[in-house]
C-alpha positions as CSV (number, residue, x, y, z in Angstrom):
1,M,79.9,109.4,108.6
2,K,78.8,112.6,110.3
3,K,81.9,114.4,109.2
4,E,81.3,113.4,105.6
5,M,77.7,114.5,105.8
6,K,78.6,117.9,107.2
7,G,81.1,118.4,104.4
8,A,78.6,117.4,101.8
9,L,75.9,119.7,103.1
10,L,78.4,122.6,103.3
11,V,79.3,122.2,99.6
12,L,75.7,121.9,98.4
13,S,74.4,124.7,100.6
14,T,77.0,127.0,99.1
15,L,76.0,126.1,95.6
16,F,72.3,126.5,96.3
17,L,73.0,130.1,97.6
18,I,74.9,130.8,94.4
19,A,72.1,129.4,92.3
20,G,69.1,130.7,94.2
21,G,70.2,134.2,95.1
22,G,68.9,135.9,92.0
23,H,72.4,136.1,90.3
24,T,72.6,135.9,86.6
25,G,75.9,133.9,86.8
26,L,79.4,134.9,85.8
27,G,79.8,132.7,82.7
28,A,83.1,132.6,80.9
29,Q,85.0,135.9,81.3
30,E,86.4,137.7,78.3
31,V,89.1,140.3,78.3
32,T,90.5,142.2,75.3
33,I,94.3,142.4,75.2
34,G,95.7,144.3,72.2
35,S,94.2,142.7,69.1
36,G,93.5,139.4,70.9
37,T,91.0,138.1,73.4
38,L,91.6,136.3,76.7
39,L,89.0,133.9,77.8
40,F,89.0,132.2,81.2
41,G,86.5,130.1,83.2
42,G,86.3,126.9,85.2
43,K,84.1,124.1,86.6
44,V,83.5,122.5,90.0
45,I,82.0,119.0,89.8
46,G,80.9,116.9,92.8
47,G,77.9,115.4,94.5
48,V,76.5,113.6,97.6
49,F,76.3,109.9,97.1
50,Y,74.7,107.2,99.3
51,D,75.2,103.4,98.7
52,A,73.1,101.2,100.9
53,D,75.4,98.2,100.2
54,D,78.9,99.6,100.2
55,A,81.0,97.0,102.0
56,I,83.6,94.6,100.7
57,K,81.9,91.4,99.6
58,E,83.3,87.9,100.2
59,T,82.5,84.3,99.2
60,P,81.4,82.1,102.1
61,A,85.0,80.9,102.3
62,G,86.3,84.5,102.8
63,T,87.7,85.2,99.3
64,Q,87.1,88.9,98.6
65,I,85.1,90.4,95.8
66,N,84.7,94.1,95.2
67,A,81.0,94.1,94.2
68,G,80.5,97.6,95.6
69,Y,82.8,100.4,96.8
70,I,85.4,99.6,99.5
71,G,84.1,101.3,102.6
72,K,81.5,101.1,105.4
73,D,78.2,99.5,104.7
74,G,75.6,102.2,104.0
75,R,78.1,105.1,103.5
76,V,77.4,108.7,102.7
77,R,80.2,110.5,100.9
78,I,81.1,113.2,98.4
79,L,81.0,111.6,94.9
80,N,79.8,112.4,91.4
81,E,79.4,108.9,89.9
82,T,78.9,110.2,86.4
83,E,82.3,111.8,86.4
84,D,83.8,109.2,88.8
85,T,85.3,111.8,91.2
86,S,84.7,113.0,94.7
87,L,85.3,116.6,93.7
88,R,86.8,118.0,90.5
89,T,88.0,121.6,90.0
90,E,89.1,123.0,86.6
91,L,90.5,126.4,85.6
92,T,90.9,127.2,81.9
93,A,92.5,130.2,80.2
94,S,92.7,130.7,76.4
95,Y,94.2,133.6,74.4
96,I,93.3,134.0,70.7
97,N,94.9,136.6,68.4
98,K,93.7,136.1,64.9
99,N,95.4,132.9,63.7
100,V,97.4,132.0,66.8
101,G,96.3,130.9,70.2
102,L,97.3,129.5,73.6
103,R,95.3,127.3,76.0
104,I,96.0,126.3,79.5
105,R,93.9,124.0,81.6
106,L,94.5,122.9,85.2
107,R,92.5,120.1,86.7
108,A,92.4,118.4,90.1
109,D,90.3,115.3,90.8
110,D,89.3,113.8,94.1
111,V,90.5,116.9,96.0
112,F,87.9,116.2,98.7
113,E,89.8,113.0,99.5
114,G,92.9,115.0,100.5
115,L,95.9,116.3,98.6
116,D,97.8,113.1,99.1
117,R,95.1,111.2,97.1
118,A,94.2,114.0,94.6
119,V,95.0,113.6,91.0
120,F,96.4,116.7,89.2
121,A,96.5,117.2,85.5
122,R,97.8,120.2,83.5
123,Y,97.5,121.0,79.8
124,A,99.3,123.8,78.0
125,Y,99.6,124.1,74.3
126,G,99.6,126.7,71.5
127,W,98.4,126.6,67.9
128,V,98.7,128.5,64.6
129,N,96.4,128.5,61.6
130,L,97.8,129.0,58.1
131,F,96.5,129.2,54.5
132,N,93.0,130.2,55.2
133,E,92.9,127.8,58.2
134,G,93.7,124.9,55.8
135,L,96.8,124.0,57.8
136,K,97.0,124.0,61.6
137,F,99.8,123.1,63.9
138,T,99.3,122.5,67.7
139,G,102.2,121.8,70.0
140,G,102.6,121.2,73.7
141,F,100.7,119.0,76.2
142,I,97.5,118.7,74.2
143,D,94.1,118.5,75.9
144,L,91.7,115.7,75.0
145,S,88.9,118.3,75.0
146,D,90.1,119.4,71.5
147,N,88.6,116.2,70.1
148,V,89.5,116.9,66.4
149,W,89.4,113.2,65.4
150,G,87.6,111.7,68.4
151,T,84.6,109.4,68.2
152,L,82.0,111.9,69.5
153,G,79.6,109.1,70.7
154,D,78.9,107.6,74.1
155,G,82.5,106.5,74.6
156,D,83.9,109.8,73.3
157,W,87.4,108.3,72.8
158,D,90.3,110.5,71.8
159,I,94.0,110.7,72.0
160,G,96.0,113.4,73.8
161,G,99.4,113.9,75.2
162,N,102.8,115.5,74.7
163,G,103.8,116.3,71.2
164,L,103.0,118.1,67.9
165,R,99.8,117.7,66.0
166,A,99.4,118.7,62.3
167,E,95.9,119.1,60.7
168,I,95.2,119.6,57.1
169,K,91.7,120.8,55.9
170,P,91.8,120.4,52.1
171,F,88.4,122.0,51.5
172,K,89.5,125.2,53.3
173,F,92.9,125.0,51.7
174,F,91.4,125.1,48.3
175,H,88.6,127.5,49.2
176,L,85.8,125.0,48.6
177,N,82.2,125.5,49.9
178,E,82.1,123.4,53.1
179,S,78.4,124.1,53.7
180,S,77.4,121.8,50.8
181,A,80.5,119.6,50.3
182,G,81.2,119.0,54.0
183,S,84.6,119.4,55.7
184,L,87.6,117.0,55.9
185,N,90.3,117.1,58.6
186,I,93.2,114.7,58.2
187,G,96.6,114.7,59.9
188,A,99.0,113.2,62.4
189,F,99.9,113.6,66.1
190,F,103.6,113.0,66.7
191,M,103.8,111.9,70.3
192,I,106.9,112.4,72.4
193,P,107.3,109.8,75.2
194,S,108.7,111.1,78.5
195,G,109.7,109.8,81.9
196,E,108.8,106.2,82.4
197,N,107.6,105.8,78.8
198,S,111.2,105.7,77.7
199,N,112.0,103.0,80.2
200,I,112.1,99.8,78.2
201,G,113.1,97.2,80.8
202,R,115.6,96.1,83.4
203,D,119.0,94.7,83.2
204,D,120.2,91.5,84.9
205,Q,120.9,93.6,88.1
206,G,117.3,94.9,88.2
207,K,118.3,98.4,87.1
208,S,116.1,100.3,84.6
209,I,117.2,100.5,81.0
210,Y,116.5,103.7,79.1
211,R,116.8,104.5,75.4
212,T,117.5,107.8,73.8
213,I,114.3,109.3,72.3
214,T,115.1,109.9,68.6
215,P,112.9,111.4,65.8
216,A,112.7,107.9,64.2
217,R,111.3,106.4,67.4
218,V,108.9,109.3,67.8
219,L,107.5,108.6,64.3
220,K,106.8,105.1,65.5
221,E,104.6,106.6,68.2
222,T,102.5,108.6,65.7
223,A,98.7,108.8,65.9
224,I,97.1,109.1,62.4
225,G,93.6,110.5,62.2
226,F,90.8,111.9,60.1
227,R,87.2,113.2,60.4
228,Y,84.8,113.9,57.5
229,T,81.8,116.0,58.5
230,H,78.9,116.3,56.1
231,P,75.6,118.1,56.7
232,W,74.0,114.7,56.9
233,F,76.6,112.6,58.7
234,Y,80.2,112.4,60.1
235,A,82.8,109.7,60.2
236,G,86.3,109.6,61.7
237,A,89.1,107.3,62.9
238,Q,92.4,107.3,64.7
239,L,95.2,104.8,64.6
240,K,97.8,105.0,67.4
241,L,101.1,103.3,66.5
242,D,103.3,101.6,69.1
243,S,107.1,101.7,68.8
244,D,109.8,100.1,71.0
245,I,109.5,102.8,73.6
246,D,107.4,101.3,76.3
247,G,107.3,101.1,80.1
248,V,108.9,98.3,82.1
249,D,107.6,94.9,81.2
250,I,105.6,94.1,84.3
251,F,106.4,90.4,84.0
252,Q,110.2,91.0,84.1
253,G,111.3,90.4,87.7
254,V,114.4,91.7,89.4
255,G,117.4,89.6,88.6
256,Q,116.0,88.3,85.2
257,T,118.1,88.9,82.2
258,I,116.3,90.8,79.5
259,T,116.9,89.6,76.0
260,S,117.3,91.8,72.9
261,A,113.7,90.9,71.9
262,D,112.4,92.2,75.2
263,R,114.3,95.4,74.8
264,I,112.8,96.0,71.3
265,W,109.1,95.8,72.4
266,S,107.2,95.2,75.6
267,G,104.0,93.3,74.8
268,A,102.7,93.7,78.3
269,E,102.2,97.4,77.7
270,D,101.2,97.4,74.0
271,E,99.8,100.8,73.1
272,M,98.7,100.2,69.5
273,R,95.1,101.4,69.3
274,L,92.3,101.9,66.8
275,M,89.3,104.2,67.4
276,F,86.5,104.9,65.0
277,G,83.1,106.5,65.0
278,V,80.2,107.4,62.7
279,G,77.0,109.4,63.3
280,F,74.0,110.8,61.4
281,T,73.1,114.4,61.7
282,M,70.5,114.8,58.9
283,L,67.7,115.4,61.4
284,P,68.3,117.5,64.5
285,E,65.8,115.4,66.5
286,L,67.5,112.1,65.6
287,V,70.7,110.9,67.2
288,F,72.5,107.8,66.0
289,T,76.2,107.1,66.7
290,A,78.3,104.0,66.5
291,E,81.9,103.7,67.7
292,G,84.6,101.3,68.6
293,N,87.9,101.3,70.6
294,F,90.4,98.5,70.0
295,E,93.5,98.4,72.3
296,G,96.5,96.2,72.3
297,L,96.5,95.5,68.6
298,G,100.1,94.6,68.5
299,N,99.5,91.8,70.9
300,W,95.8,91.1,70.5
301,E,95.8,87.5,71.6
302,A,97.4,88.2,74.9
303,R,96.6,91.9,75.5
304,G,93.8,92.9,73.2
305,K,90.5,94.5,74.1
306,G,87.6,95.6,72.0
307,D,84.8,98.0,73.2
308,L,81.8,98.8,70.9
309,R,79.1,101.3,71.7
310,Q,75.9,102.5,69.9
311,T,73.3,105.2,70.7
312,L,69.9,105.8,69.1
313,S,67.4,108.4,70.2
314,Y,64.6,110.5,68.9
315,T,63.1,113.7,70.3
316,F,59.4,114.4,69.8
317,F,58.0,118.0,69.8
318,N,61.3,119.2,71.3
319,K,60.3,117.8,74.7
320,F,60.1,114.0,74.8
321,T,63.2,111.9,74.0
322,V,63.2,108.1,73.7
323,G,66.5,106.3,73.2
324,L,68.6,103.2,73.6
325,K,72.3,102.8,74.3
326,A,74.2,99.5,73.8
327,Q,77.7,98.3,74.7
328,E,79.6,95.2,73.7
329,I,82.9,94.3,75.4
330,L,84.9,91.7,73.5
331,W,87.2,89.3,75.2
332,G,90.5,90.9,76.2
333,Y,92.3,92.6,79.0
334,D,91.7,96.0,80.6
335,L,95.0,97.8,80.1
336,K,94.0,101.0,81.9
337,T,93.3,99.6,85.3
338,H,95.9,96.9,85.8
339,I,98.8,97.8,88.0
340,D,100.8,94.7,88.7
341,Y,98.9,92.0,86.8
342,P,96.4,92.1,83.9
343,I,92.7,92.4,84.5
344,E,90.8,90.0,82.3
345,L,87.6,90.9,80.5
346,S,85.3,88.2,79.0
347,P,82.5,89.1,76.5
348,W,79.9,91.3,78.0
349,M,76.8,93.0,76.4
350,Q,74.6,95.7,77.9
351,F,71.4,97.5,76.7
352,K,70.3,100.8,78.3
353,P,66.9,102.2,77.2
354,F,66.1,105.7,78.4
355,V,63.4,108.4,78.2
356,N,63.6,112.1,79.1
357,Y,60.9,114.7,79.3
358,K,61.7,118.4,79.2
359,V,59.2,119.9,81.6
360,T,60.5,123.4,81.2
361,S,63.6,124.9,79.6
362,E,65.5,124.3,82.9
363,F,63.8,121.2,84.3
364,T,64.0,117.6,82.9
365,A,62.7,114.3,84.2
366,G,64.1,111.0,83.0
367,L,64.1,107.3,83.5
368,E,67.0,104.9,82.6
369,A,67.2,101.2,82.8
370,G,69.9,98.6,82.0
371,F,70.3,95.0,81.3
372,G,73.8,93.5,81.0
373,F,74.7,89.9,80.6
374,G,77.6,87.7,79.6
375,H,80.7,86.9,81.6
376,L,82.5,90.0,82.8
377,V,85.7,89.2,84.9
378,T,87.9,91.8,86.5
379,G,90.5,90.9,89.0
380,S,94.1,91.1,90.2
381,L,95.8,87.7,89.9
382,E,98.7,87.6,92.3
383,P,101.5,85.0,91.7
384,E,101.7,82.0,93.9
385,S,105.4,82.7,94.5
386,S,104.6,85.8,96.6
387,N,102.9,83.6,99.3
388,N,105.4,80.7,99.6
389,G,103.9,78.9,96.6
390,Q,100.3,79.1,97.9
391,P,97.4,81.0,96.2
392,N,96.8,84.5,97.6
393,N,93.0,84.2,98.2
394,K,92.6,87.3,100.4
395,D,94.6,89.5,97.9
396,R,92.5,88.5,94.9
397,N,89.8,91.1,94.1
398,F,87.3,90.4,91.3
399,V,83.8,90.8,90.0
400,N,82.3,88.0,87.9
401,E,78.9,89.1,86.8
402,K,76.5,86.8,85.0
403,Y,73.8,89.6,84.7
404,N,73.3,93.1,85.9
405,I,69.8,94.7,85.8
406,Y,69.0,98.2,87.1
407,V,66.4,101.0,87.0
408,K,67.4,104.6,87.5
409,P,64.9,107.5,87.6
410,N,66.4,111.0,87.6
411,L,65.6,114.7,87.8
412,A,67.8,117.5,86.4
413,Y,67.7,121.3,86.8
414,N,69.9,123.9,85.2
415,F,70.1,127.3,86.9
416,S,70.9,130.5,85.1
417,S,74.0,130.9,87.4
418,G,75.7,128.0,85.6
419,L,74.9,125.4,88.2
420,A,73.4,122.1,87.0
421,L,71.9,119.6,89.5
422,K,70.9,116.0,88.9
423,L,69.1,113.8,91.5
424,W,68.9,110.1,90.8
425,Y,68.0,106.8,92.5
426,K,69.2,103.4,91.3
427,V,68.3,99.9,92.3
428,A,70.4,97.1,90.8
429,F,70.1,93.3,90.7
430,I,73.5,91.7,90.2
431,G,73.9,88.0,89.7
432,Y,77.3,86.1,89.8
433,S,78.6,83.1,88.0
434,D,80.3,80.2,89.7
435,L,84.0,81.3,89.6
436,G,85.0,77.7,89.7
437,D,83.9,77.5,86.0
438,D,86.6,80.0,85.1
439,P,90.2,78.8,84.5
440,M,91.5,82.1,86.1
441,F,90.3,80.9,89.5
442,K,90.8,77.1,89.2
443,D,93.4,77.1,92.0
444,L,90.7,78.4,94.4
445,R,88.5,75.2,94.0
446,Q,88.1,72.8,96.8
447,S,87.6,70.0,94.4
448,A,89.1,68.9,91.0
449,S,86.1,70.2,89.2
450,P,83.6,73.0,90.0
451,V,80.8,72.0,92.4
452,A,77.9,73.9,93.8
453,A,79.2,73.7,97.3
454,D,82.6,75.1,96.5
455,N,82.7,78.0,99.0
456,Y,85.9,79.5,97.5
457,T,84.3,80.2,94.1
458,R,80.6,80.6,94.9
459,V,79.3,84.1,95.1
460,D,75.8,85.2,96.2
461,S,73.8,87.7,94.1
462,L,73.2,91.2,95.3
463,L,70.5,93.8,95.5
464,K,71.9,97.4,95.6
465,H,70.2,100.7,96.4
466,Q,72.0,104.0,95.5
467,I,70.9,107.6,95.6
468,A,72.9,110.7,94.6
469,L,72.6,114.5,94.1
470,E,75.3,115.5,91.6
471,F,76.3,119.0,90.6
472,I,78.3,120.8,87.9
473,W,79.0,124.5,88.4
474,S,80.5,126.3,85.4
475,F,81.8,129.8,85.7
């Protein structure tokens, strides 16, 4: 823990020297090259995080649950919980010359954990505007930060990836007055699968089967989107189609013969997705957004997931903001986090009221609270066959929350150097359901029906204390 604390203090002390030394900050750098402009900048995101209850949790019988982070109890470490990374670095360069441009962004997450655990991402794409910016083509590995048809709310869902995106702006195309009529952006993103995305299964010898990527199959991977922006409101949606180009069906074992139906479509990795969002912008002090993200539409009964979110807030006298955020997770499966077996999600609802007071133009004090309830289940369900026909109790990680209540005061300060700091404390009360009531864990019961004394499926409630100092330095 001493090593982690020294590293944390070194990072933060460096940032404090940058912020407090009277510098005005570099900001994004701009260089003129010919008739174009080169812009480059970057970000460093991290923080110091302490969790007073940070150990693996278990039922009285020893079945593991991951109610906190996996690590030592009472651990100090580098972490920015808001961005879910120990340390993120970004470098961005853009070149714009009239109606053409190029953007490159390099990003590395969790670099403080070591290069072997770091996650690297790179985006490089170019664009051209035609017909009074009424038609735009963007090609390459497209960054999500473009957000041309994204939801813009609390979820901020969007689609990015490798391919070609075409945008049509009819009002610009026909030289209409957008200030009164609003603006419309419609188009399609033709996504090109690569690598494992073109692997559609295994043959009877366990070898991977690949299909040639053709224009016809690329069309079946198309994302169709639109956004209409009016001075009073906005609305947008995207539909991501799913063709027969999928990853390996995770339920196809080595030695199993894959039928022609399996080769056409892999329901275990269904990618059909619908995102939509609306918001009102009539009053600058009023914020209202509502959005939804539905995944696995091609196999909703077995792989579907629905996530709805809403935000409502109002700012008085440009200083005091009162608001409420809400989230509803519909029954389904979490496709993003499952690796070997699906992670099930039962219905869950959460309300998060918040208040913020702008003390000065740089300093803000806030208070956030949350109340979540329902039946949220996440877990990795290992097959019995991998343990000689017996349940793998110690390999089964899950969280089964009946309720989650927390209070989170926070302080934020923005320096002129581009450094933003946020200090917060959070206390959370987490209550758990009896897992024996859930069919997913029925084989862990000690009796034919759930009983209160069933140690394999009974989980105690928790009281968690957390404190963090997060930072974002933009340059």
